[in-house]
C-alpha positions, 0 to 999 in steps of 0.5 A: 284803324277807324271805327268804320274799318273795325265794323267792316272787319267784324261784320265781315268775319261774323257774316262769313262765320254765321253763313258757314255755320247756318248754311251747313246746318240748315239742310239737316234741320229742315230735313229733321223738321219735316220728318218730325211733322210727318211722323206726328201726322202719321201717328195722328192719322193712325190714332183717329183711324184706330178710334173711329174705325171700329164701331160695335156692330159695323162688321155685321154681315147681312145674314147677322142683321137678318137673324137679329131682325127675325129674333126681334120679331120684325119678320115671320119665318116665311119672310126670314127664309125668303130673304135668307135664300135671296142672300145666299143665292147672291153670295153664291152668284158672286163667287163668295163663300155661302153666308150664314 
């Protein structure tokens, strides 16, 4: 057997063996990588939303803000009552439960 024939024979066997093994493994490996990176991205998004989604005082309603401003003395009783009645009228016209 010549050197060229030996190389052709070995290259042919190795090529077929590698194509068979890699061809059968590429699909599951690619799927696994896609699932892995999808999971990583989802976890990061949830973490970011958890950390930056909650800010102290961000859930304050308009009534709460109004009460705080009145308590700090930024408005007098008359202005407070006027604004409070306006907010309550708006919530009633929207069909929401009364605020306060």
